[in-house]
C-alpha positions, 0 to 999 in steps of 0.5 A, spaced: 131 170 911 131 178 909 134 180 915 140 175 913 141 178 906 141 185 909 146 183 914 150 179 908 150 185 904 152 190 909 158 185 911 160 185 903 160 193 903 164 194 909 169 189 906 169 193 900 171 199 904 176 196 908 181 194 902 185 200 901 192 199 902 196 204 906 203 204 905 209 209 906 214 212 901 217 217 905 224 215 902 222 219 896 222 225 900 229 224 903 234 228 898 230 227 892 234 229 886 231 226 880 223 227 878 222 231 884 217 236 885 217 242 891 211 244 894 212 251 898 207 255 901 203 257 908 197 256 912 194 262 914 187 264 918 183 271 919 183 273 911 190 271 910 193 275 915 195 270 921 199 264 921 197 257 923 204 255 926 206 248 928 201 245 924 203 237 922 202 236 914 202 230 911 202 229 903 198 223 900 197 220 894 190 216 893 188 212 888 183 208 892 176 207 889 170 204 894 175 202 899 180 199 894 187 201 891 192 205 895 193 211 900 200 212 900 204 217 904 209 221 900 212 226 905 211 230 912 212 236 915 210 242 919 209 249 919 213 254 922 212 260 926 210 264 919 205 259 917 210 256 912 211 249 909 216 246 904 215 239 901 220 236 896 218 229 894 219 224 888 213 222 883 213 215 882 210 213 875 204 210 877 202 216 881 202 220 874 197 215 871 192 215 876 190 218 883 190 225 886 195 228 891 193 232 897 195 235 903 192 232 910 192 236 916 187 236 923 185 242 926 180 243 932 173 243 930 171 248 936 176 253 933 176 253 925 170 253 921 168 246 918 175 244 920 172 237 918 173 239 911 181 241 912 185 238 907 188 241 900 187 238 893 193 239 889 192 240 882 198 241 876 202 236 879 208 235 875 215 232 875 221 238 876 216 243 878 215 248 884 208 249 886 206 254 890 200 253 895 197 259 900 191 256 904 187 260 908 182 257 913 177 261 917 176 261 924 169 261 927 165 267 929 157 267 930 151 270 927 145 270 931 140 271 926 132 274 927 127 274 922 121 278 922 114 278 919 114 271 917 107 271 917 106 276 912 109 271 907 104 268 902 104 262 898 108 264 892 113 269 896 120 267 898 125 269 903 132 267 904 139 270 906 146 267 904 152 268 907 158 268 903 166 268 905 170 271 900 177 268 899 183 272 900 187 274 894 192 269 892 189 264 897 185 257 896 180 256 901 176 250 902 170 254 904 169 258 898 162 262 897 156 260 900 157 255 906 151 257 910 144 260 908 137 261 911 130 261 908 123 262 911 121 254 910 126 253 916 120 256 920 125 258 925 125 266 927 132 265 931 138 262 928 145 261 931 149 260 925 157 259 925 160 264 920 167 266 919 171 271 924 176 276 922 174 275 915 169 279 910 162 276 910 157 278 904 150 277 906 145 277 900 138 277 902 132 275 897 125 277 897 120 275 892 113 279 893 107 279 888 112 275 883 117 281 884 124 278 886 129 283 890 136 282 892 139 286 898 146 286 900 150 287 906 157 286 909 159 284 916 166 283 919 165 279 926 171 278 931 173 271 932 169 267 937 164 273 938 157 273 936 153 279 933 145 280 932 143 280 926 136 282 923 132 281 917 125 283 915 121 280 910 117 287 910 123 291 909 
């Protein structure tokens, strides 16, 4: 009986999550003259220096919750050779009351860092305005981390490293700040970590010995697709 109840509950959950209605409103982007909004900008990589061209972009409005509601496609476009894009569309009355606007795109996960997070949430949506969105998406590099003298860590000691990817000035970025970290509790002396390529990485190394906490900082720049060996030492 319990198995049947569990199966019924699972089917109910799947039913709830499959009720969102999908619809197109592309007509709102055709020669929009009234109650329109323009969104202009560029999609870049490598710290905002290299354009991502020929990238298909879809602008959607979404007021779905737990699978119910509406996911409405508002407009579609593609970046040009400079990574620039342009949207012009009409905001419906119901879209001002609820939901969110966002830009969706698909990138190769083997090339771009955390490409599964790719998508841009849009704030400050209003009629008769122009919104400028410049967005940076890091490409992948690798850091081969080696931690030394972990056997010297005592019960109340602490040892960790954090890797922060700074957002270029004038850009948004899905990955803002710490996205990868390491600590001694992972019990692994060697770690291959995906980091941002062609973009500054701020390394913060934390050590607590005898109730004294110290922080050491470093800056790295790794070429896209390359691997750099990096060593941290608890006894340093």
